[in-house]
C-alpha positions as CSV (number, residue, x, y, z in Angstrom):
1,X,121.1,167.5,93.6
2,X,118.5,165.3,91.7
3,X,120.2,165.6,88.3
4,X,123.4,164.4,90.2
5,X,121.9,161.0,91.3
6,X,120.4,160.3,88.3
7,X,123.4,160.7,86.4
8,X,125.4,158.7,89.0
9,X,122.6,155.9,88.6
10,X,122.7,155.8,84.7
11,X,126.6,155.3,84.9
12,X,126.4,152.9,87.5
13,X,123.9,150.8,85.4
14,X,125.9,151.0,82.1
15,X,129.1,149.8,83.9
16,X,127.1,146.9,85.6
17,X,125.8,146.3,82.0
18,X,129.2,145.9,80.5
19,X,130.5,143.8,83.5
20,X,127.9,141.2,83.4
21,X,129.1,137.8,82.2
22,X,126.1,135.8,83.3
23,X,124.2,135.6,80.0
24,X,127.1,135.8,77.7
25,X,129.0,132.4,79.0
26,X,127.5,129.5,77.1
27,X,128.2,125.9,77.5
28,X,129.5,126.1,73.7
29,X,132.0,128.9,74.7
30,X,132.9,127.2,77.7
31,X,133.8,123.8,75.9
32,X,135.8,125.6,73.3
33,X,137.9,127.3,75.8
34,X,138.5,123.7,77.3
35,X,139.5,122.2,74.3
36,X,142.0,124.9,73.3
37,X,143.7,124.7,76.6
38,X,143.8,120.8,76.4
39,X,145.3,121.0,73.1
40,X,147.8,123.7,74.2
41,X,149.0,121.7,76.8
42,X,149.0,118.3,75.0
43,X,151.3,120.0,72.1
44,X,153.7,121.6,74.2
45,X,154.1,118.9,76.5
46,X,155.1,116.7,73.7
47,X,157.4,119.1,71.9
48,X,160.3,119.2,74.6
49,X,160.1,116.0,76.1
50,X,163.3,114.3,74.3
51,X,166.0,116.3,76.7
52,X,169.5,114.7,77.2
53,X,170.1,114.5,81.1
54,X,173.3,116.5,82.0
55,X,175.2,115.7,85.1
56,X,174.8,118.5,87.6
57,X,177.8,120.6,88.3
58,X,178.7,121.8,91.5
59,X,178.1,125.6,91.7
60,X,181.2,128.0,91.6
61,X,182.7,130.1,94.3
62,X,181.6,133.2,92.5
63,X,178.0,132.3,92.0
64,X,177.3,131.2,95.7
65,X,179.0,134.8,96.4
66,X,176.6,136.5,94.1
67,X,173.5,134.5,95.3
68,X,174.4,135.5,98.7
69,X,174.8,139.1,97.9
70,X,171.4,139.2,95.9
71,X,169.6,137.3,98.7
72,X,170.6,139.6,101.3
73,X,169.9,142.9,98.9
74,X,166.4,141.6,98.6
75,X,165.9,141.1,102.2
76,X,167.3,144.5,103.3
77,X,164.8,146.0,100.6
78,X,162.0,144.0,101.9
79,X,163.0,144.9,105.7
80,X,163.3,148.9,104.7
81,X,160.1,148.7,102.7
82,X,158.1,147.0,105.8
83,X,159.8,149.6,108.2
84,X,158.4,152.5,106.4
85,X,155.0,150.8,105.7
86,X,154.5,149.9,109.4
87,X,156.2,152.5,111.3
88,X,155.3,155.5,108.8
89,X,158.8,156.4,108.2
90,X,159.6,158.4,105.1
91,X,163.1,159.2,104.2
92,X,163.9,161.1,101.2
93,X,167.2,161.9,100.0
94,X,168.3,164.2,97.0
95,X,170.6,162.4,94.3
96,X,172.2,165.8,93.7
97,X,173.7,165.8,97.3
98,X,174.3,162.2,97.6
99,X,177.6,162.0,96.7
100,X,178.7,165.6,97.7
101,X,180.2,166.3,101.2
102,X,177.1,167.7,102.5
103,X,174.0,165.0,102.5
104,X,170.7,165.9,102.7
105,X,168.4,163.6,104.5
106,X,165.0,164.7,105.2
107,X,163.1,162.8,107.9
């Protein structure tokens, strides 16, 4: 019993030693990271700034229909997942018998 406790405390102390960032985060390192982030933003903000404005076209009927179908499918999937999560409903279907005449649904 005692050996298990000492083993757990040794593992906990080694994990804590690896995850401790208090002493390794120096102000010079923080300044270097900040400079790199600022340079990255500055370079990529200047690269694509010369774009030509294109007049916006009205969306087609096909794209509107596809968008409605996709949003409906997304809402349906979120609703089914919420029902399964809150009401603890597990519906399992076999893919083998999905298209056959005898469908099996296990509730």
